[in-house]
Every structure is written in C-alpha cells, then in structure tokens.
N, C-alpha and C positions, 0 to 999 in steps of 0.2 A: 732337881733331877737326882735320882738315886745314883750312888757310886757304882760304876760299871766294873765287873770283874775283868773284862778284857775289852780291847778295841778291835773292830773288824771293819775293813773297807774292801769293797770289790772294785777291781780296776781292769782296764784294757790299755794297751799302748804305752806300757812302761817296761823297758828292758831290765832283765834281772840284774845285770852288773850295775846299771845306773841306780836301780832301787836299793841294792845292797850298799853302794857307796853313799847315797843320800841318807839312808837309815843310820849308817855308822857315824856320819858327820853330825846328824841331828841328835844322836844318843851319846856322842862324845867318845867314840872308839871304834876301830875297825871290827867288822863282823867276820866270823869264820863259819859260813853256812855249810851244812852237810846235807846231802840229798835225803829227802824224806818223801816216800810215796811219789806223787806226781809233782813235787815241788822241792822245797828245802826248809830247814829249820836252823836256828842259831840261838845261842845263849849270849846274853850281854849282862853279866852279873846274874842277878836273880830274875831278869826279864827274859821271857821266851818269845822269840819271833818265829813266825811260820808263814810260808807262802804256799798256797795250794793252787796249782795250775788247773784251769778249767773247773773251778769249784762249782760254778753255776753256768752251764752252757759255755760260752766263750769268755766268761768273766773269771779272772783269777782273784783269789782272796788273800789279803794280808791281815794276819792276826798278831796282836801283841798282848801278852799276859804276864803279870797283872797290869791293868791300866794305870794304877797308882804310881808305877815306876817309869811312866812315860812323860814327856813334856806336854802331852795333849790331854784335854779334859773329857773329850767325847769322840765318838766316831767321826762326827762332822768336823771337828777341829783337826783331826788327823787328815781327813779328806781335803780340807782347805789348804793345809801345808803341802800335801801332795800336788794339788792343783797349781799352787804357786811355783813349785819346783819343776813340774812336768805339765806345762800348759796344754799340750795336745792329748793328755790322758783323759779317758772316760772314767768317771768315778761314781760309785753308788754305795749306800750303806742302809742298814735297816732303820726304819722310822722309830722303832721302839726297841729297848733292850729285850733280849730273849736268851733262853738257855738251850744248850744242845739238846735235841730231842723234842723240844716244844714246837708246836705248829706256829708258823709266823702269822700274826694277826692280819688276815686278809691280804697277805703278801704286799704290805705297804713298805715302800722304800723311798729314800731320797736319792735324787740324781743331781750331780753338779752340772749346772748349765750356765757357763760363763762366769758370772759373779755371785751366784746364789744357788741354794738347794731348792729343788722342786719336788714335791711328793708325787710319786708315781706308783701304780700297781705293777707288780713284776712277778711273773712266774719264771723260775729258773730256766 
C-alpha cells in the first residue's frame, strides 16, 4: 500500500469534546483546537488535525496530516481505533487514497459494521 499523505475518516455520533480528549490521549498531549469554518483545527507538533462538521451530508470528517506522524497506518486503522473508543459511532472512509480535487472512483467507501469494514457505494 502506498504511503498516505493524510488520514481521513467520516463519522457520526461522536461528541467534539470526547473526540478531542481521545485524540489528545492517543497522540500524547492535550489539544488546543481553534474554530475553523464549520469545525475546528489543532496543531500537535508538526501534525495538523481538522474536523469538518457535515463534510458529506450528515457525516463529519476527521483529517490528520501528515499520516506518518500518527500512530495509525491507514484510514481503516484510525477508524478501528475510533470504533473501539466510541462503539456507537458510525464510521466510513474512502476505499482508495485520493487527492483533493480528484473524482472519487465510483464513490467507493468502506463502512465499519460491527467488527469489520464492508465496501459500500456512497454519494455524499
């Protein structure tokens, strides 16, 4: 698998304060998020974190860049960590890496369903 420039997971049913606390703990230090557009952004050393509320319909987006500075190897690994921490959360991520401005290949995404990822078609 090619090295990803960033990680991005779409989610529902995770409160901002809980997400910020969990990310701070997972990354080894408290976050100081600042409002950004419809969400927030934070710096943790050279790592940029951003949450965009309602990025795709009712789904919020969590992005971390660069991916190499995170404890997770891929979007799915981040999603699985979120699923373990927030069992009631709904989670999705792109099936293939893509760059901002590129068309998503047939809108293929993975959705976390209990204990595994399932590929789904998804139009925002």
